[in-house]
C-alpha positions as CSV (number, residue, x, y, z in Angstrom):
1,M,107.0,61.0,90.6
2,S,110.5,61.7,91.7
3,S,113.1,63.9,90.2
4,S,116.8,63.9,90.6
5,D,117.1,67.7,90.5
6,G,115.7,68.1,94.0
7,D,112.6,70.0,92.9
8,S,110.1,67.4,94.1
9,I,108.5,69.9,96.5
10,L,107.6,72.3,93.7
11,S,106.8,69.6,91.2
12,Q,104.0,68.3,93.4
13,F,102.0,71.4,92.3
14,L,102.5,70.6,88.6
15,N,99.7,68.9,86.6
16,I,101.8,66.2,85.0
17,R,100.4,64.7,81.8
18,D,103.1,62.3,80.9
19,S,106.9,61.8,81.3
20,V,109.7,61.3,78.9
21,S,112.9,59.4,79.7
22,V,116.1,61.0,78.2
23,N,119.6,59.7,79.1
24,N,118.2,57.7,82.0
25,R,116.5,60.8,83.5
26,T,112.8,61.2,83.8
27,I,111.5,64.5,82.6
28,P,107.9,65.3,83.4
29,L,105.6,66.8,80.7
30,V,103.2,69.4,82.0
31,N,99.7,69.7,80.8
32,V,99.7,72.9,78.8
33,G,96.0,73.8,79.4
34,T,96.2,73.6,83.2
35,P,99.9,73.4,84.2
36,L,99.3,73.6,87.9
37,Q,97.1,71.7,90.3
38,W,95.2,74.8,91.6
39,G,93.6,72.9,94.5
40,K,96.9,71.9,96.1
41,L,98.5,75.3,95.3
42,G,95.5,77.1,96.8
43,L,95.6,75.0,99.9
44,S,99.3,75.6,100.5
45,I,98.8,79.4,100.0
46,A,95.8,79.4,102.3
47,G,97.8,77.4,104.9
48,S,100.7,79.8,104.6
49,L,98.4,82.8,105.2
50,I,96.7,81.2,108.1
51,A,100.1,80.4,109.6
52,A,101.2,84.0,109.1
53,V,98.1,85.4,110.8
54,V,98.4,82.9,113.7
55,L,102.1,83.9,114.1
56,G,101.2,87.6,114.0
57,I,98.5,87.2,116.6
58,Q,100.9,85.1,118.7
59,R,103.7,87.7,118.6
60,G,101.2,90.5,119.2
61,L,99.7,88.8,122.3
62,D,103.3,88.1,123.5
63,A,104.2,91.8,123.1
64,V,101.0,93.0,124.8
65,L,101.2,90.5,127.7
66,S,104.9,91.3,128.4
67,V,104.2,95.0,128.8
68,P,103.2,94.7,132.5
69,V,106.2,92.5,133.3
70,T,108.6,94.9,131.5
71,L,107.1,97.9,133.3
72,F,107.5,96.1,136.6
73,Q,111.1,95.2,135.9
74,A,111.8,98.8,134.9
75,A,110.2,100.2,138.0
76,T,112.1,97.8,140.2
77,S,115.4,98.6,138.5
78,W,114.7,102.3,138.8
79,V,113.9,101.9,142.5
80,Y,116.5,99.4,143.6
81,E,119.4,98.9,141.2
82,E,122.5,100.8,140.3
83,Q,122.4,101.9,136.7
84,Q,125.0,103.3,134.4
85,I,124.2,106.5,132.7
86,P,125.7,106.6,129.2
87,H,127.9,109.4,128.1
88,P,126.0,111.9,125.8
89,L,128.8,111.9,123.2
90,P,129.3,108.8,121.2
91,G,132.8,107.2,121.4
92,M,133.4,108.6,124.9
93,P,134.1,106.3,127.9
94,S,131.0,105.2,129.7
95,G,129.2,107.6,132.0
96,E,128.7,107.6,135.7
97,Y,126.6,105.4,137.8
98,A,123.3,106.4,139.4
99,T,121.8,104.5,142.3
100,G,118.2,103.7,142.6
101,L,115.6,105.6,144.6
102,I,115.6,103.4,147.7
103,P,119.4,103.2,148.0
104,T,119.6,106.9,147.6
105,V,117.0,107.6,150.3
106,R,118.6,105.0,152.6
107,D,122.1,106.5,152.2
108,G,120.7,109.9,152.8
109,L,119.0,108.9,156.0
110,L,122.1,107.0,157.1
111,G,124.1,110.2,156.3
112,V,121.8,112.3,158.4
113,I,122.0,109.8,161.3
114,D,125.8,109.8,161.0
115,A,125.9,113.6,160.9
116,A,123.6,113.8,164.0
117,W,125.7,111.2,165.8
118,T,129.2,112.4,165.1
119,P,129.2,115.5,167.3
120,F,128.1,113.4,170.3
121,T,130.6,110.6,170.1
122,G,132.5,111.8,173.0
123,L,129.5,111.2,175.3
124,G,130.0,107.4,175.2
125,W,126.8,105.4,175.6
126,L,124.7,108.6,175.7
127,S,125.7,109.6,172.2
128,F,123.0,107.6,170.5
129,P,120.0,108.8,172.6
130,V,121.3,112.4,172.4
131,A,121.7,112.1,168.6
132,V,118.2,110.6,168.2
133,G,116.8,113.3,170.5
134,T,118.4,116.0,168.4
135,M,117.1,114.5,165.2
136,L,113.5,114.3,166.6
137,L,113.7,117.9,167.9
138,S,114.9,119.1,164.5
139,L,112.0,117.2,162.8
140,Y,109.6,118.7,165.3
141,V,110.7,122.2,164.4
142,V,110.4,121.4,160.7
143,V,106.8,120.1,161.2
144,L,105.8,123.1,163.3
145,A,107.2,125.5,160.6
146,V,105.3,123.6,157.9
147,N,102.1,123.8,159.9
148,Y,102.6,127.4,160.8
149,A,103.5,128.7,157.3
150,P,100.0,128.4,155.8
151,R,98.4,130.4,158.7
152,R,101.1,133.1,158.4
153,C,100.8,133.5,154.7
154,V,97.0,134.0,154.6
């Protein structure tokens, strides 16, 4: 059975009893007692439900399995990358940039080394060993103070 109206997909579920030709068009006559082929319709509904369940399971598994990857990407971007902090008020220009944890620590350590080095630049080649010695001595004093503080407070 073919129809010129383009409803051949839907008409495959009809229980056709006979057809009539009017003005060179074939019009199907549906069986009034059982107008639908319930077997075909039930199979197509069941197939649609199975496809929906499979698609839901697939999307759910994709979401669950992408969680570790997303967490890893978020952690690496927090640690390494520069990020733009949005402005709290809507419509305002974009906010400032914040660097990641490792660049912040690295820049801080380089700043400390630079600050320790700068006063000794006039010593020539001795400026680096003297600056490193000064930093190590400062670190030693801090460690001694941290170790001494609990004994003093008790």
